[in-house]
N, CA, C, O and the ligand as a Tripos MOL2 file, in Angstrom:
@<TRIPOS>MOLECULE
protein
  313   311    79     0     0
PROTEIN
NO_CHARGES

@<TRIPOS>ATOM
      1 N         -18.6340    4.1030  -23.2440 N.3       1 MET1
      2 CA        -18.1980    2.8040  -23.7590 C.3       1 MET1
      3 C         -16.7680    2.5180  -23.3170 C.2       1 MET1
      4 O         -15.8680    3.3360  -23.5080 O.2       1 MET1
      5 N         -16.5820    1.3820  -22.7440 N.am      2 ALA2
      6 CA        -15.2330    1.0160  -22.3180 C.3       2 ALA2
      7 C         -14.4540    0.5030  -23.5200 C.2       2 ALA2
      8 O         -14.9980   -0.1560  -24.4060 O.2       2 ALA2
      9 N         -13.1950    0.8160  -23.5220 N.am      3 SER3
     10 CA        -12.3490    0.3230  -24.5980 C.3       3 SER3
     11 C         -12.1870   -1.1840  -24.4800 C.2       3 SER3
     12 O         -12.0040   -1.6920  -23.3740 O.2       3 SER3
     13 N         -12.2490   -1.9170  -25.5960 N.am      4 PRO4
     14 CA        -12.0210   -3.3720  -25.5420 C.3       4 PRO4
     15 C         -10.5550   -3.7080  -25.3040 C.2       4 PRO4
     16 O         -10.2180   -4.8560  -25.0170 O.2       4 PRO4
     17 N          -9.6910   -2.7190  -25.4210 N.am      5 LEU5
     18 CA         -8.2700   -2.9700  -25.2410 C.3       5 LEU5
     19 C          -7.8790   -2.7320  -23.7980 C.2       5 LEU5
     20 O          -7.9920   -1.6160  -23.2920 O.2       5 LEU5
     21 N          -7.4210   -3.7750  -23.1400 N.am      6 GLU6
     22 CA         -6.9360   -3.6370  -21.7750 C.3       6 GLU6
     23 C          -5.4610   -3.2350  -21.8120 C.2       6 GLU6
     24 O          -4.6930   -3.7760  -22.6070 O.2       6 GLU6
     25 N          -5.0730   -2.3160  -20.9800 N.am      7 PRO7
     26 CA         -3.6500   -1.9550  -20.9740 C.3       7 PRO7
     27 C          -2.7920   -3.1300  -20.5030 C.2       7 PRO7
     28 O          -3.1030   -3.7730  -19.5010 O.2       7 PRO7
     29 N          -1.7370   -3.3980  -21.2160 N.am      8 ALA8
     30 CA         -0.8490   -4.5080  -20.8700 C.3       8 ALA8
     31 C           0.2040   -4.0740  -19.8560 C.2       8 ALA8
     32 O           0.9290   -4.8960  -19.2960 O.2       8 ALA8
     33 N           0.2690   -2.7860  -19.6380 N.am      9 PHE9
     34 CA          1.2760   -2.2660  -18.7180 C.3       9 PHE9
     35 C           0.6090   -1.8880  -17.4030 C.2       9 PHE9
     36 O          -0.6150   -1.7860  -17.3180 O.2       9 PHE9
     37 N           1.4200   -1.6860  -16.3950 N.am     10 GLY10
     38 CA          0.8700   -1.2960  -15.1060 C.3      10 GLY10
     39 C           0.3970    0.1420  -15.1190 C.2      10 GLY10
     40 O           0.7450    0.9240  -16.0030 O.2      10 GLY10
     41 N          -0.3830    0.4650  -14.1440 N.am     11 TYR11
     42 CA         -0.8740    1.8300  -14.0050 C.3      11 TYR11
     43 C          -0.8830    2.1690  -12.5210 C.2      11 TYR11
     44 O          -0.7180    1.2970  -11.6680 O.2      11 TYR11
     45 N          -1.0750    3.4280  -12.2330 N.am     12 GLN12
     46 CA         -1.1500    3.8120  -10.8330 C.3      12 GLN12
     47 C          -2.5710    3.5900  -10.3530 C.2      12 GLN12
     48 O          -3.4900    4.3110  -10.7410 O.2      12 GLN12
     49 N          -2.7410    2.5930   -9.5130 N.am     13 ARG13
     50 CA         -4.0680    2.1830   -9.0950 C.3      13 ARG13
     51 C          -4.6700    3.1540   -8.0930 C.2      13 ARG13
     52 O          -5.8610    3.4610   -8.1400 O.2      13 ARG13
     53 N          -3.8320    3.6300   -7.1910 N.am     14 ASP14
     54 CA         -4.3660    4.5070   -6.1560 C.3      14 ASP14
     55 C          -3.2180    5.2800   -5.5150 C.2      14 ASP14
     56 O          -2.0580    4.8710   -5.5640 O.2      14 ASP14
     57 N          -3.5800    6.4080   -4.9140 N.am     15 GLN15
     58 CA         -2.6010    7.1810   -4.1650 C.3      15 GLN15
     59 C          -3.3630    7.9050   -3.0640 C.2      15 GLN15
     60 O          -4.3790    8.5510   -3.3200 O.2      15 GLN15
     61 N          -2.8670    7.7950   -1.8450 N.am     16 PHE16
     62 CA         -3.5890    8.3990   -0.7330 C.3      16 PHE16
     63 C          -2.6240    8.6660    0.4180 C.2      16 PHE16
     64 O          -1.5440    8.0800    0.5030 O.2      16 PHE16
     65 N          -3.0420    9.5560    1.2840 N.am     17 ASP17
     66 CA         -2.2870    9.8100    2.4990 C.3      17 ASP17
     67 C          -2.8390    8.9360    3.6090 C.2      17 ASP17
     68 O          -4.0520    8.7570    3.7240 O.2      17 ASP17
     69 N          -1.9530    8.3950    4.4200 N.am     18 GLN18
     70 CA         -2.3810    7.5470    5.5200 C.3      18 GLN18
     71 C          -1.7130    8.0130    6.8040 C.2      18 GLN18
     72 O          -0.5360    8.3730    6.8140 O.2      18 GLN18
     73 N          -2.4720    8.0010    7.8730 N.am     19 THR19
     74 CA         -1.9140    8.2860    9.1860 C.3      19 THR19
     75 C          -1.7460    6.9650    9.9140 C.2      19 THR19
     76 O          -2.7070    6.2130   10.0770 O.2      19 THR19
     77 N          -0.5230    6.6810   10.3530 N.am     20 CYS20
     78 CA         -0.2680    5.4370   11.0560 C.3      20 CYS20
     79 C          -1.0120    5.4540   12.3870 C.2      20 CYS20
     80 O          -0.8890    6.4020   13.1630 O.2      20 CYS20
     81 N          -1.7770    4.4110   12.6410 N.am     21 ASP21
     82 CA         -2.5600    4.3800   13.8820 C.3      21 ASP21
     83 C          -1.7220    3.9370   15.0730 C.2      21 ASP21
     84 O          -2.2310    3.8670   16.1920 O.2      21 ASP21
     85 N          -0.4630    3.6410   14.8520 N.am     22 TYR22
     86 CA          0.4200    3.2880   15.9650 C.3      22 TYR22
     87 C           1.2650    4.4810   16.3990 C.2      22 TYR22
     88 O           1.3280    4.7980   17.5870 O.2      22 TYR22
     89 N           1.9180    5.1480   15.4370 N.am     23 CYS23
     90 CA          2.8660    6.2020   15.8080 C.3      23 CYS23
     91 C           2.4270    7.5910   15.3930 C.2      23 CYS23
     92 O           3.0320    8.5690   15.8330 O.2      23 CYS23
     93 N           1.4110    7.7180   14.5730 N.am     24 GLY24
     94 CA          0.9160    9.0310   14.1980 C.3      24 GLY24
     95 C           1.6080    9.6640   13.0020 C.2      24 GLY24
     96 O           1.2740   10.7860   12.6200 O.2      24 GLY24
     97 N           2.5600    8.9690   12.4080 N.am     25 ALA25
     98 CA          3.2220    9.5030   11.2150 C.3      25 ALA25
     99 C           2.2320    9.5580   10.0470 C.2      25 ALA25
    100 O           1.3200    8.7370    9.9440 O.2      25 ALA25
    101 N           2.4360   10.5490    9.1730 N.am     26 VAL26
    102 CA          1.6150   10.6460    7.9720 C.3      26 VAL26
    103 C           2.4990   10.3290    6.7770 C.2      26 VAL26
    104 O           3.5850   10.8900    6.6310 O.2      26 VAL26
    105 N           2.0280    9.4260    5.9230 N.am     27 PHE27
    106 CA          2.8180    9.0680    4.7460 C.3      27 PHE27
    107 C           1.9080    8.8680    3.5490 C.2      27 PHE27
    108 O           0.7380    8.5070    3.6750 O.2      27 PHE27
    109 N           2.4870    9.1140    2.3850 N.am     28 GLU28
    110 CA          1.7590    8.9650    1.1350 C.3      28 GLU28
    111 C           2.0080    7.5670    0.5890 C.2      28 GLU28
    112 O           3.1480    7.1090    0.5230 O.2      28 GLU28
    113 N           0.9460    6.9030    0.2040 N.am     29 VAL29
    114 CA          1.0390    5.5510   -0.3340 C.3      29 VAL29
    115 C           0.6930    5.5870   -1.8150 C.2      29 VAL29
    116 O          -0.3780    6.0610   -2.1950 O.2      29 VAL29
    117 N           1.5900    5.0910   -2.6440 N.am     30 THR30
    118 CA          1.3410    5.0010   -4.0830 C.3      30 THR30
    119 C           1.2000    3.5300   -4.4370 C.2      30 THR30
    120 O           2.1220    2.7370   -4.2460 O.2      30 THR30
    121 N           0.0350    3.1820   -4.9550 N.am     31 VAL31
    122 CA         -0.3060    1.7790   -5.1880 C.3      31 VAL31
    123 C          -0.2400    1.4510   -6.6730 C.2      31 VAL31
    124 O          -1.0030    2.0150   -7.4570 O.2      31 VAL31
    125 N           0.6450    0.5600   -7.0750 N.am     32 PRO32
    126 CA          0.7000    0.1540   -8.4820 C.3      32 PRO32
    127 C          -0.3740   -0.8730   -8.7890 C.2      32 PRO32
    128 O          -0.7340   -1.6820   -7.9340 O.2      32 PRO32
    129 N          -0.8720   -0.8370   -9.9880 N.am     33 GLY33
    130 CA         -1.9000   -1.7980  -10.3760 C.3      33 GLY33
    131 C          -1.6150   -2.3930  -11.7360 C.2      33 GLY33
    132 O          -0.9190   -1.8020  -12.5620 O.2      33 GLY33
    133 N          -2.1580   -3.5610  -11.9500 N.am     34 GLN34
    134 CA         -2.0900   -4.1860  -13.2760 C.3      34 GLN34
    135 C          -3.2200   -5.1910  -13.3280 C.2      34 GLN34
    136 O          -3.2940   -6.0920  -12.4920 O.2      34 GLN34
    137 N          -4.0910   -5.0460  -14.2940 N.am     35 LYS35
    138 CA         -5.2670   -5.9070  -14.3470 C.3      35 LYS35
    139 C          -4.8730   -7.3850  -14.3560 C.2      35 LYS35
    140 O          -3.9990   -7.8130  -15.1090 O.2      35 LYS35
    141 N          -5.5420   -8.1390  -13.5020 N.am     36 GLY36
    142 CA         -5.2810   -9.5670  -13.4390 C.3      36 GLY36
    143 C          -4.0970   -9.9440  -12.5750 C.2      36 GLY36
    144 O          -3.8090  -11.1250  -12.3850 O.2      36 GLY36
    145 N          -3.4010   -8.9290  -12.0450 N.am     37 HIS37
    146 CA         -2.2120   -9.2130  -11.2530 C.3      37 HIS37
    147 C          -2.2820   -8.5570   -9.8800 C.2      37 HIS37
    148 O          -1.2610   -8.2930   -9.2450 O.2      37 HIS37
    149 N          -3.5040   -8.3000   -9.4390 N.am     38 GLU38
    150 CA         -3.6180   -7.6070   -8.1680 C.3      38 GLU38
    151 C          -3.9560   -8.5790   -7.0530 C.2      38 GLU38
    152 O          -4.9020   -9.3590   -7.1490 O.2      38 GLU38
    153 N          -3.1710   -8.5150   -6.0070 N.am     39 GLU39
    154 CA         -3.4150   -9.3630   -4.8570 C.3      39 GLU39
    155 C          -2.9990   -8.5990   -3.6150 C.2      39 GLU39
    156 O          -2.6440   -7.4220   -3.6850 O.2      39 GLU39
    157 N          -3.0450   -9.2720   -2.4860 N.am     40 ARG40
    158 CA         -2.7490   -8.6210   -1.2180 C.3      40 ARG40
    159 C          -1.2580   -8.3280   -1.1280 C.2      40 ARG40
    160 O          -0.4320   -9.2410   -1.1100 O.2      40 ARG40
    161 N          -0.9340   -7.0750   -1.0740 N.am     41 GLU41
    162 CA          0.4720   -6.6690   -0.9490 C.3      41 GLU41
    163 C           0.6410   -5.8980    0.3490 C.2      41 GLU41
    164 O          -0.3020   -5.2930    0.8600 O.2      41 GLU41
    165 N           1.8490   -5.9320    0.8670 N.am     42 GLU42
    166 CA          2.0930   -5.2620    2.1310 C.3      42 GLU42
    167 C           2.9500   -4.0220    1.9410 C.2      42 GLU42
    168 O           3.7390   -3.9300    1.0000 O.2      42 GLU42
    169 N           2.7840   -3.0780    2.8420 N.am     43 TYR43
    170 CA          3.6680   -1.9300    2.8940 C.3      43 TYR43
    171 C           3.8240   -1.5680    4.3590 C.2      43 TYR43
    172 O           3.0680   -2.0380    5.2090 O.2      43 TYR43
    173 N           4.7990   -0.7400    4.6450 N.am     44 HIS44
    174 CA          5.1260   -0.4730    6.0400 C.3      44 HIS44
    175 C           5.1740    1.0120    6.3250 C.2      44 HIS44
    176 O           5.5640    1.8140    5.4770 O.2      44 HIS44
    177 N           4.7750    1.3620    7.5240 N.am     45 CYS45
    178 CA          4.9460    2.7320    7.9940 C.3      45 CYS45
    179 C           6.4450    3.0590    7.9620 C.2      45 CYS45
    180 O           7.2530    2.2920    8.4850 O.2      45 CYS45
    181 N           6.8210    4.1930    7.3520 N.am     46 PRO46
    182 CA          8.2530    4.5100    7.2560 C.3      46 PRO46
    183 C           8.8890    4.8620    8.5990 C.2      46 PRO46
    184 O          10.1160    4.8890    8.7030 O.2      46 PRO46
    185 N           8.0970    5.1290    9.6130 N.am     47 GLU47
    186 CA          8.6460    5.4940   10.9100 C.3      47 GLU47
    187 C           8.7420    4.3050   11.8680 C.2      47 GLU47
    188 O           9.7980    4.0780   12.4580 O.2      47 GLU47
    189 N           7.6750    3.5580   12.0300 N.am     48 CYS48
    190 CA          7.6920    2.4760   13.0280 C.3      48 CYS48
    191 C           7.6600    1.0890   12.3950 C.2      48 CYS48
    192 O           7.7500    0.0840   13.0990 O.2      48 CYS48
    193 N           7.5330    1.0300   11.0680 N.am     49 ARG49
    194 CA          7.5450   -0.2420   10.3290 C.3      49 ARG49
    195 C           6.2840   -1.0740   10.5490 C.2      49 ARG49
    196 O           6.2670   -2.2590   10.2140 O.2      49 ARG49
    197 N           5.2480   -0.4860   11.0960 N.am     50 LYS50
    198 CA          4.0010   -1.2450   11.2070 C.3      50 LYS50
    199 C           3.5430   -1.6520    9.8080 C.2      50 LYS50
    200 O           3.6590   -0.8840    8.8530 O.2      50 LYS50
    201 N           3.0240   -2.8660    9.7070 N.am     51 GLU51
    202 CA          2.6410   -3.4210    8.4150 C.3      51 GLU51
    203 C           1.1820   -3.1390    8.0970 C.2      51 GLU51
    204 O           0.3000   -3.3010    8.9400 O.2      51 GLU51
    205 N           0.9500   -2.7140    6.8600 N.am     52 PHE52
    206 CA         -0.4130   -2.5230    6.3620 C.3      52 PHE52
    207 C          -0.5500   -3.3040    5.0620 C.2      52 PHE52
    208 O           0.4430   -3.7340    4.4750 O.2      52 PHE52
    209 N          -1.7870   -3.4820    4.6210 N.am     53 HIS53
    210 CA         -2.0280   -4.2360    3.3940 C.3      53 HIS53
    211 C          -3.0370   -3.5430    2.5010 C.2      53 HIS53
    212 O          -3.9080   -2.8090    2.9680 O.2      53 HIS53
    213 N          -2.9030   -3.7890    1.2140 N.am     54 CYS54
    214 CA         -3.9250   -3.3500    0.2700 C.3      54 CYS54
    215 C          -3.7940   -4.2230   -0.9750 C.2      54 CYS54
    216 O          -2.8660   -5.0220   -1.0980 O.2      54 CYS54
    217 N          -4.7330   -4.0530   -1.8850 N.am     55 ARG55
    218 CA         -4.6600   -4.8070   -3.1360 C.3      55 ARG55
    219 C          -3.8240   -4.0220   -4.1430 C.2      55 ARG55
    220 O          -4.0720   -2.8380   -4.3730 O.2      55 ARG55
    221 N          -2.8440   -4.6770   -4.7380 N.am     56 ALA56
    222 CA         -1.9390   -4.0230   -5.6800 C.3      56 ALA56
    223 C          -1.2620   -5.0900   -6.5170 C.2      56 ALA56
    224 O          -1.3760   -6.2830   -6.2380 O.2      56 ALA56
    225 N          -0.5540   -4.6480   -7.5480 N.am     57 SER57
    226 CA          0.1680   -5.6020   -8.3980 C.3      57 SER57
    227 C           1.5890   -5.8060   -7.9090 C.2      57 SER57
    228 O           2.2740   -6.7390   -8.3290 O.2      57 SER57
    229 N           2.0320   -4.9190   -7.0100 N.am     58 ASN58
    230 CA          3.3870   -4.9980   -6.4910 C.3      58 ASN58
    231 C           3.3900   -4.2360   -5.1740 C.2      58 ASN58
    232 O           2.3860   -3.6200   -4.8170 O.2      58 ASN58
    233 N           4.4950   -4.2680   -4.4510 N.am     59 SER59
    234 CA          4.5300   -3.5790   -3.1690 C.3      59 SER59
    235 C           4.3420   -2.0770   -3.3660 C.2      59 SER59
    236 O           5.0710   -1.4630   -4.1450 O.2      59 SER59
    237 N           3.3860   -1.4840   -2.6790 N.am     60 PRO60
    238 CA          3.1920   -0.0330   -2.7700 C.3      60 PRO60
    239 C           4.4280    0.7060   -2.2500 C.2      60 PRO60
    240 O           5.1560    0.1890   -1.4030 O.2      60 PRO60
    241 N           4.6540    1.8960   -2.7540 N.am     61 SER61
    242 CA          5.7520    2.7070   -2.2420 C.3      61 SER61
    243 C           5.1860    3.7450   -1.2720 C.2      61 SER61
    244 O           4.0750    4.2420   -1.4550 O.2      61 SER61
    245 N           5.9610    4.0600   -0.2460 N.am     62 VAL62
    246 CA          5.5110    5.0190    0.7540 C.3      62 VAL62
    247 C           6.5160    6.1620    0.8510 C.2      62 VAL62
    248 O           7.7260    5.9630    0.7430 O.2      62 VAL62
    249 N           5.9840    7.3590    1.0570 N.am     63 THR63
    250 CA          6.8130    8.5410    1.2160 C.3      63 THR63
    251 C           6.3710    9.2580    2.4840 C.2      63 THR63
    252 O           5.2060    9.6280    2.6310 O.2      63 THR63
    253 N           7.3110    9.4470    3.3900 N.am     64 LEU64
    254 CA          6.9810   10.0960    4.6550 C.3      64 LEU64
    255 C           6.6400   11.5670    4.4250 C.2      64 LEU64
    256 O           7.3780   12.2790    3.7430 O.2      64 LEU64
    257 N           5.5300   12.0180    4.9890 N.am     65 LYS65
    258 CA          5.1250   13.4120    4.8350 C.3      65 LYS65
    259 C           5.1980   14.1630    6.1550 C.2      65 LYS65
    260 O           5.4780   15.3620    6.1760 O.2      65 LYS65
    261 N           4.9490   13.4660    7.2510 N.am     66 SER66
    262 CA          4.9760   14.1000    8.5580 C.3      66 SER66
    263 C           5.4730   13.0760    9.5700 C.2      66 SER66
    264 O           4.9450   11.9650    9.6160 O.2      66 SER66
    265 N           6.4700   13.4140   10.3820 N.am     67 PRO67
    266 CA          7.0520   12.4240   11.2870 C.3      67 PRO67
    267 C           6.0930   11.9750   12.3730 C.2      67 PRO67
    268 O           5.0440   12.5800   12.5950 O.2      67 PRO67
    269 N           6.4720   10.9120   13.0340 N.am     68 ARG68
    270 CA          5.6470   10.3210   14.0860 C.3      68 ARG68
    271 C           5.4090   11.3200   15.2160 C.2      68 ARG68
    272 O           6.1930   12.2410   15.4410 O.2      68 ARG68
    273 N           4.3300   11.1090   15.8970 N.am     69 THR69
    274 CA          3.9320   12.0540   16.9490 C.3      69 THR69
    275 C           3.8320   11.3770   18.3140 C.2      69 THR69
    276 O           3.3920   12.0030   19.2780 O.2      69 THR69
    277 N           4.2260   10.1320   18.4110 N.am     70 ASP70
    278 CA          4.0110    9.4120   19.6620 C.3      70 ASP70
    279 C           5.1650    9.5650   20.6560 C.2      70 ASP70
    280 O           5.0590    9.1150   21.7960 O.2      70 ASP70
    281 N           6.2750   10.2010   20.2300 N.am     71 GLY71
    282 CA          7.3850   10.4150   21.1480 C.3      71 GLY71
    283 C           8.2510    9.1980   21.3790 C.2      71 GLY71
    284 O           9.2650    9.2840   22.0700 O.2      71 GLY71
    285 N           7.8720    8.0700   20.8150 N.am     72 ARG72
    286 CA          8.6660    6.8520   20.9540 C.3      72 ARG72
    287 C           9.6740    6.7800   19.8150 C.2      72 ARG72
    288 O           9.5930    7.5500   18.8580 O.2      72 ARG72
    289 N          10.6250    5.8520   19.9220 N.am     73 SER73
    290 CA         11.5990    5.7330   18.8490 C.3      73 SER73
    291 C          11.6980    4.2980   18.3200 C.2      73 SER73
    292 O          12.3610    4.0540   17.3130 O.2      73 SER73
    293 N          11.0580    3.3770   18.9790 N.am     74 GLY74
    294 CA         11.1720    1.9770   18.5790 C.3      74 GLY74
    295 C          10.2040    1.6280   17.4660 C.2      74 GLY74
    296 O           9.3490    2.4260   17.0820 O.2      74 GLY74
    297 N          10.3610    0.4120   16.9580 N.am     75 ASN75
    298 CA          9.4720   -0.0750   15.9380 C.3      75 ASN75
    299 C           8.2080   -0.6520   16.5450 C.2      75 ASN75
    300 O           8.1530   -1.0060   17.7220 O.2      75 ASN75
    301 N           7.2010   -0.7320   15.7010 N.am     76 TYR76
    302 CA          5.9340   -1.3220   16.0950 C.3      76 TYR76
    303 C           6.1230   -2.8010   16.4460 C.2      76 TYR76
    304 O           6.8230   -3.5380   15.7510 O.2      76 TYR76
    305 N           5.4850   -3.2120   17.5360 N.am     77 HIS77
    306 CA          5.4620   -4.6250   17.8910 C.3      77 HIS77
    307 C           4.0040   -5.0460   18.0160 C.2      77 HIS77
    308 O           3.2650   -4.5190   18.8470 O.2      77 HIS77
    309 N           3.5980   -5.9940   17.1890 N.am     78 GLY78
    310 CA          2.2400   -6.4470   17.0780 C.3      78 GLY78
    311 C           1.5080   -6.5170   18.3780 C.2      78 GLY78
    312 O           0.3350   -6.8920   18.4070 O.2      78 GLY78
    313 ZN          3.9740    4.1350   12.2840 Zn       79 ZN79
@<TRIPOS>BOND
     1     1     2 1
     2     2     3 1
     3     3     4 2
     4     3     5 am
     5     5     6 1
     6     6     7 1
     7     7     8 2
     8     7     9 am
     9     9    10 1
    10    10    11 1
    11    11    12 2
    12    11    13 am
    13    13    14 1
    14    14    15 1
    15    15    16 2
    16    15    17 am
    17    17    18 1
    18    18    19 1
    19    19    20 2
    20    19    21 am
    21    21    22 1
    22    22    23 1
    23    23    24 2
    24    23    25 am
    25    25    26 1
    26    26    27 1
    27    27    28 2
    28    27    29 am
    29    29    30 1
    30    30    31 1
    31    31    32 2
    32    31    33 am
    33    33    34 1
    34    34    35 1
    35    35    36 2
    36    35    37 am
    37    37    38 1
    38    38    39 1
    39    39    40 2
    40    39    41 am
    41    41    42 1
    42    42    43 1
    43    43    44 2
    44    43    45 am
    45    45    46 1
    46    46    47 1
    47    47    48 2
    48    47    49 am
    49    49    50 1
    50    50    51 1
    51    51    52 2
    52    51    53 am
    53    53    54 1
    54    54    55 1
    55    55    56 2
    56    55    57 am
    57    57    58 1
    58    58    59 1
    59    59    60 2
    60    59    61 am
    61    61    62 1
    62    62    63 1
    63    63    64 2
    64    63    65 am
    65    65    66 1
    66    66    67 1
    67    67    68 2
    68    67    69 am
    69    69    70 1
    70    70    71 1
    71    71    72 2
    72    71    73 am
    73    73    74 1
    74    74    75 1
    75    75    76 2
    76    75    77 am
    77    77    78 1
    78    78    79 1
    79    79    80 2
    80    79    81 am
    81    81    82 1
    82    82    83 1
    83    83    84 2
    84    83    85 am
    85    85    86 1
    86    86    87 1
    87    87    88 2
    88    87    89 am
    89    89    90 1
    90    90    91 1
    91    91    92 2
    92    91    93 am
    93    93    94 1
    94    94    95 1
    95    95    96 2
    96    95    97 am
    97    97    98 1
    98    98    99 1
    99    99   100 2
   100    99   101 am
   101   101   102 1
   102   102   103 1
   103   103   104 2
   104   103   105 am
   105   105   106 1
   106   106   107 1
   107   107   108 2
   108   107   109 am
   109   109   110 1
   110   110   111 1
   111   111   112 2
   112   111   113 am
   113   113   114 1
   114   114   115 1
   115   115   116 2
   116   115   117 am
   117   117   118 1
   118   118   119 1
   119   119   120 2
   120   119   121 am
   121   121   122 1
   122   122   123 1
   123   123   124 2
   124   123   125 am
   125   125   126 1
   126   126   127 1
   127   127   128 2
   128   127   129 am
   129   129   130 1
   130   130   131 1
   131   131   132 2
   132   131   133 am
   133   133   134 1
   134   134   135 1
   135   135   136 2
   136   135   137 am
   137   137   138 1
   138   138   139 1
   139   139   140 2
   140   139   141 am
   141   141   142 1
   142   142   143 1
   143   143   144 2
   144   143   145 am
   145   145   146 1
   146   146   147 1
   147   147   148 2
   148   147   149 am
   149   149   150 1
   150   150   151 1
   151   151   152 2
   152   151   153 am
   153   153   154 1
   154   154   155 1
   155   155   156 2
   156   155   157 am
   157   157   158 1
   158   158   159 1
   159   159   160 2
   160   159   161 am
   161   161   162 1
   162   162   163 1
   163   163   164 2
   164   163   165 am
   165   165   166 1
   166   166   167 1
   167   167   168 2
   168   167   169 am
   169   169   170 1
   170   170   171 1
   171   171   172 2
   172   171   173 am
   173   173   174 1
   174   174   175 1
   175   175   176 2
   176   175   177 am
   177   177   178 1
   178   178   179 1
   179   179   180 2
   180   179   181 am
   181   181   182 1
   182   182   183 1
   183   183   184 2
   184   183   185 am
   185   185   186 1
   186   186   187 1
   187   187   188 2
   188   187   189 am
   189   189   190 1
   190   190   191 1
   191   191   192 2
   192   191   193 am
   193   193   194 1
   194   194   195 1
   195   195   196 2
   196   195   197 am
   197   197   198 1
   198   198   199 1
   199   199   200 2
   200   199   201 am
   201   201   202 1
   202   202   203 1
   203   203   204 2
   204   203   205 am
   205   205   206 1
   206   206   207 1
   207   207   208 2
   208   207   209 am
   209   209   210 1
   210   210   211 1
   211   211   212 2
   212   211   213 am
   213   213   214 1
   214   214   215 1
   215   215   216 2
   216   215   217 am
   217   217   218 1
   218   218   219 1
   219   219   220 2
   220   219   221 am
   221   221   222 1
   222   222   223 1
   223   223   224 2
   224   223   225 am
   225   225   226 1
   226   226   227 1
   227   227   228 2
   228   227   229 am
   229   229   230 1
   230   230   231 1
   231   231   232 2
   232   231   233 am
   233   233   234 1
   234   234   235 1
   235   235   236 2
   236   235   237 am
   237   237   238 1
   238   238   239 1
   239   239   240 2
   240   239   241 am
   241   241   242 1
   242   242   243 1
   243   243   244 2
   244   243   245 am
   245   245   246 1
   246   246   247 1
   247   247   248 2
   248   247   249 am
   249   249   250 1
   250   250   251 1
   251   251   252 2
   252   251   253 am
   253   253   254 1
   254   254   255 1
   255   255   256 2
   256   255   257 am
   257   257   258 1
   258   258   259 1
   259   259   260 2
   260   259   261 am
   261   261   262 1
   262   262   263 1
   263   263   264 2
   264   263   265 am
   265   265   266 1
   266   266   267 1
   267   267   268 2
   268   267   269 am
   269   269   270 1
   270   270   271 1
   271   271   272 2
   272   271   273 am
   273   273   274 1
   274   274   275 1
   275   275   276 2
   276   275   277 am
   277   277   278 1
   278   278   279 1
   279   279   280 2
   280   279   281 am
   281   281   282 1
   282   282   283 1
   283   283   284 2
   284   283   285 am
   285   285   286 1
   286   286   287 1
   287   287   288 2
   288   287   289 am
   289   289   290 1
   290   290   291 1
   291   291   292 2
   292   291   293 am
   293   293   294 1
   294   294   295 1
   295   295   296 2
   296   295   297 am
   297   297   298 1
   298   298   299 1
   299   299   300 2
   300   299   301 am
   301   301   302 1
   302   302   303 1
   303   303   304 2
   304   303   305 am
   305   305   306 1
   306   306   307 1
   307   307   308 2
   308   307   309 am
   309   309   310 1
   310   310   311 1
   311   311   312 2
@<TRIPOS>SUBSTRUCTURE
     1 MET1         2 RESIDUE 1 A MET
     2 ALA2         6 RESIDUE 1 A ALA
     3 SER3        10 RESIDUE 1 A SER
     4 PRO4        14 RESIDUE 1 A PRO
     5 LEU5        18 RESIDUE 1 A LEU
     6 GLU6        22 RESIDUE 1 A GLU
     7 PRO7        26 RESIDUE 1 A PRO
     8 ALA8        30 RESIDUE 1 A ALA
     9 PHE9        34 RESIDUE 1 A PHE
    10 GLY10       38 RESIDUE 1 A GLY
    11 TYR11       42 RESIDUE 1 A TYR
    12 GLN12       46 RESIDUE 1 A GLN
    13 ARG13       50 RESIDUE 1 A ARG
    14 ASP14       54 RESIDUE 1 A ASP
    15 GLN15       58 RESIDUE 1 A GLN
    16 PHE16       62 RESIDUE 1 A PHE
    17 ASP17       66 RESIDUE 1 A ASP
    18 GLN18       70 RESIDUE 1 A GLN
    19 THR19       74 RESIDUE 1 A THR
    20 CYS20       78 RESIDUE 1 A CYS
    21 ASP21       82 RESIDUE 1 A ASP
    22 TYR22       86 RESIDUE 1 A TYR
    23 CYS23       90 RESIDUE 1 A CYS
    24 GLY24       94 RESIDUE 1 A GLY
    25 ALA25       98 RESIDUE 1 A ALA
    26 VAL26      102 RESIDUE 1 A VAL
    27 PHE27      106 RESIDUE 1 A PHE
    28 GLU28      110 RESIDUE 1 A GLU
    29 VAL29      114 RESIDUE 1 A VAL
    30 THR30      118 RESIDUE 1 A THR
    31 VAL31      122 RESIDUE 1 A VAL
    32 PRO32      126 RESIDUE 1 A PRO
    33 GLY33      130 RESIDUE 1 A GLY
    34 GLN34      134 RESIDUE 1 A GLN
    35 LYS35      138 RESIDUE 1 A LYS
    36 GLY36      142 RESIDUE 1 A GLY
    37 HIS37      146 RESIDUE 1 A HIS
    38 GLU38      150 RESIDUE 1 A GLU
    39 GLU39      154 RESIDUE 1 A GLU
    40 ARG40      158 RESIDUE 1 A ARG
    41 GLU41      162 RESIDUE 1 A GLU
    42 GLU42      166 RESIDUE 1 A GLU
    43 TYR43      170 RESIDUE 1 A TYR
    44 HIS44      174 RESIDUE 1 A HIS
    45 CYS45      178 RESIDUE 1 A CYS
    46 PRO46      182 RESIDUE 1 A PRO
    47 GLU47      186 RESIDUE 1 A GLU
    48 CYS48      190 RESIDUE 1 A CYS
    49 ARG49      194 RESIDUE 1 A ARG
    50 LYS50      198 RESIDUE 1 A LYS
    51 GLU51      202 RESIDUE 1 A GLU
    52 PHE52      206 RESIDUE 1 A PHE
    53 HIS53      210 RESIDUE 1 A HIS
    54 CYS54      214 RESIDUE 1 A CYS
    55 ARG55      218 RESIDUE 1 A ARG
    56 ALA56      222 RESIDUE 1 A ALA
    57 SER57      226 RESIDUE 1 A SER
    58 ASN58      230 RESIDUE 1 A ASN
    59 SER59      234 RESIDUE 1 A SER
    60 PRO60      238 RESIDUE 1 A PRO
    61 SER61      242 RESIDUE 1 A SER
    62 VAL62      246 RESIDUE 1 A VAL
    63 THR63      250 RESIDUE 1 A THR
    64 LEU64      254 RESIDUE 1 A LEU
    65 LYS65      258 RESIDUE 1 A LYS
    66 SER66      262 RESIDUE 1 A SER
    67 PRO67      266 RESIDUE 1 A PRO
    68 ARG68      270 RESIDUE 1 A ARG
    69 THR69      274 RESIDUE 1 A THR
    70 ASP70      278 RESIDUE 1 A ASP
    71 GLY71      282 RESIDUE 1 A GLY
    72 ARG72      286 RESIDUE 1 A ARG
    73 SER73      290 RESIDUE 1 A SER
    74 GLY74      294 RESIDUE 1 A GLY
    75 ASN75      298 RESIDUE 1 A ASN
    76 TYR76      302 RESIDUE 1 A TYR
    77 HIS77      306 RESIDUE 1 A HIS
    78 GLY78      310 RESIDUE 1 A GLY
    79 ZN79       313 GROUP 0 **** ****
């Protein structure tokens, strides 16, 4: 049985490791959630700044876990 009480505060919606498909860096993405307030939010690879999107209540936070592997030093260009 689901509780009839919806939490009024945010919660951690998701957390996962992602490998950037541009530079090969691995970073952890922590996605905040809040019922009724989730929409398309953007976050960026901490190494090359490539933009990714997911559903969240606010901008997800990213933590670098493994540096880029592509040997380049510039930022991602679409
Ligand atoms: Zn990257």
